[in-house]
C-alpha positions in Angstrom: 0.0 -38.5 0.4 1.0 -42.1 1.4 -0.5 -43.4 4.6 -2.9 -40.6 5.0 -6.6 -41.3 5.4 -9.0 -39.9 2.7 -10.4 -37.2 5.1 -7.0 -36.1 6.3 -5.8 -35.9 2.7 -8.8 -33.7 1.8 -8.1 -31.5 4.9 -4.5 -31.1 3.8 -5.5 -29.9 0.3 -8.1 -27.6 1.7 -5.5 -25.7 3.8 -3.1 -25.2 0.9 -2.4 -21.5 0.1 -4.1 -19.9 -2.9 -2.8 -16.6 -4.4 -5.5 -13.9 -4.4 -5.5 -11.2 -7.0 -7.7 -8.1 -6.9 -10.0 -7.0 -9.7 -7.1 -5.4 -11.4 -5.0 -8.6 -11.4 -2.7 -7.4 -8.6 -1.6 -9.9 -6.0 -2.9 -8.8 -2.6 -2.8 -11.8 -0.3 -3.0 -15.6 0.1 -6.0 -17.5 1.3 -6.8 -21.2 1.8 -8.2 -23.5 -0.9 -11.3 -23.8 1.3 -11.9 -20.1 1.4 -11.1 -19.7 -2.2 -13.7 -22.3 -3.2 -16.2 -20.5 -0.9 -15.5 -17.1 -2.7 -15.9 -18.7 -6.1 -19.2 -20.4 -5.1 -20.6 -17.1 -3.9 -19.6 -15.4 -7.2 -17.1 -13.1 -5.5 -14.1 -14.6 -7.3 -13.1 -16.7 -10.3 -10.4 -19.3 -10.6 -7.5 -18.3 -12.8 -5.5 -20.7 -14.9 -1.9 -19.5 -14.1 -0.6 -20.6 -17.6 -3.3 -19.4 -19.9 -4.9 -16.7 -17.7 -8.3 -18.2 -18.5 -10.9 -17.6 -15.8 -13.1 -20.5 -14.6 -16.1 -21.3 -12.4 -15.9 -24.3 -10.2 -17.6 -26.4 -12.9 -15.4 -25.3 -15.8 -12.3 -25.6 -13.7 -13.1 -29.1 -12.7 -13.8 -30.1 -16.3 -10.5 -28.5 -17.7 -8.3 -31.5 -18.7 -5.2 -29.3 -18.6 -5.9 -28.4 -15.0 -6.4 -32.1 -14.2 -3.0 -33.0 -15.8 -1.0 -30.2 -14.1 -2.5 -30.4 -10.6 -3.7 -34.0 -10.4 -1.7 -34.3 -7.1 -4.0 -31.8 -5.5 -7.5 -33.1 -6.1 -10.3 -33.0 -3.5 -12.1 -36.3 -3.6 -15.1 -37.1 -1.5 -18.0 -39.5 -2.1 -19.9 -36.6 -3.8 -17.2 -34.3 -5.2 -14.0 -34.4 -7.2 -12.4 -31.0 -7.6 -8.9 -29.8 -8.6 -7.7 -27.3 -6.0 -7.1 -23.9 -7.5 -3.7 -22.1 -7.1 -4.8 -18.6 -8.1 -8.1 -16.8 -7.9 -9.2 -13.3 -8.9 -11.7 -11.2 -6.9 -14.5 -9.8 -9.0 -16.2 -7.9 -6.2 -15.0 -5.2 -3.9 -13.4 -6.7 -0.8 -12.8 -4.4 2.2 -10.6 -1.3 1.9 -10.0 0.2 -1.5 -8.0 -2.4 -3.5 -5.3 0.0 -4.7 -4.7 1.7 -1.3 -1.6 1.2 0.6 -2.2 2.2 4.2 0.2 4.7 5.6 1.2 3.0 8.8 4.3 2.4 10.9 4.4 -1.3 9.9 4.2 -0.5 6.2 6.8 2.3 6.4 9.2 -0.1 8.0 8.5 -2.6 5.2 9.0 0.0 2.5 12.4 1.2 3.9 13.4 -2.4 4.7 14.3 -1.6 8.3 17.1 0.6 7.1 18.2 4.1 8.0 17.6 6.2 4.8 20.5 8.4 5.6 23.4 6.2 6.6 22.2 2.7 5.6 22.4 1.2 9.1 20.1 -1.6 10.1 20.2 -1.4 14.0 16.9 -3.1 14.5 13.3 -1.7 14.8 13.8 -0.5 18.4 16.6 1.8 17.3 14.9 3.3 14.2 12.6 6.3 14.2 10.3 7.9 11.7 11.9 11.2 10.4 10.0 13.9 8.6 12.1 15.1 5.7 10.5 18.5 6.0 10.1 18.9 9.8 6.5 18.9 11.1 7.3 22.2 12.9 7.8 23.7 9.4 4.7 22.4 7.8 5.9 18.9 6.9 3.1 16.3 6.7 3.0 12.7 7.9 2.8 11.0 4.5 4.6 8.6 2.3 6.6 11.3 0.4 7.8 13.1 3.6 8.6 10.3 6.0 11.6 8.0 6.1 13.3 5.7 8.6 16.3 7.1 10.4 18.6 5.6 13.1 18.8 7.4 16.4 22.2 9.0 15.5 21.0 10.4 12.1 17.7 11.5 13.6 19.6 13.5 16.3 22.1 14.9 13.8 19.3 16.1 11.4 17.2 17.5 14.2 14.7 20.2 13.1 16.3 20.8 9.7 15.9 19.6 6.1 18.5 17.1 4.8 20.2 19.9 2.8 20.5 22.1 5.8 22.0 19.3 7.8 24.2 18.3 4.9 22.8 14.8 4.8 21.7 12.9 1.8 18.8 10.6 1.5 19.6 7.2 0.0 16.5 7.4 -2.2 13.5 9.7 -2.5 10.6 8.6 -0.3 7.5 7.6 -2.2 4.3 5.6 -1.8 5.2 1.9 -2.3 3.7 -0.3 -5.0 1.0 -2.7 -3.8 3.1 -5.7 -4.6 5.7 -4.6 -2.0 3.2 -5.3 0.7 2.2 -8.8 -0.4 3.6 -11.0 2.3 4.2 -14.6 1.1 5.5 -16.8 4.0 8.5 -18.9 3.2 7.5 -22.3 1.9 4.2 -21.1 0.6 5.4 -19.6 -2.7 4.3 -21.5 -5.8 6.0 -21.6 -9.2 2.6 -20.8 -10.8 2.5 -17.5 -8.8 5.7 -16.0 -10.1 4.3 -14.0 -13.0 1.8 -12.4 -10.7 4.4 -11.5 -8.1 7.1 -10.3 -10.4 8.0 -6.7 -9.7 8.7 -5.9 -13.4 5.3 -7.4 -14.4 3.4 -5.0 -12.2 5.4 -1.9 -12.8 4.6 -1.8 -16.5 2.2 1.2 -16.9 -1.0 0.2 -18.6 -3.0 2.5 -20.8 -6.4 3.7 -19.3 
């Protein structure tokens, strides 16, 4: 970083985003280099080499020549420390809510259905979309992933208190609980080439044997 002071250069590296995987190698969020280092120091995470999938402690990561070669532009240097900033970490301890659970919420439902009416395909904006129960609540339908979809005001009024078949309406796709990776929000400009294999939809949809 030409012209930057040593401390400002360190601060810039410490705020770089790091992809965080859960215990099962699923991408769940991003964090800062500073927080990632703290998690590794406390034994709550390990650093993952995104090319070899090898796992490292701070010491072994700093000593890895390959890491130095690939990420030499992102090195934290202070009078007492030289450390290559990680780009991917994996949690080895439980962190908050069950790692495989996708919360059934209005926000996540809008994300799953991509702000699109699941009957006509319109995208009128969130203020003109409602949550429709495929099997109406008045007839025992539950508020859950497999029974709720987004509907525009027109389709919601047309369907009323009926099932899609009764209203002669067709769902664009059957509602289901989304994969965890659908809910990983990576802001524009933060995505790293080294993250792609962890964020790939095909990569995570392969069923693993128990």
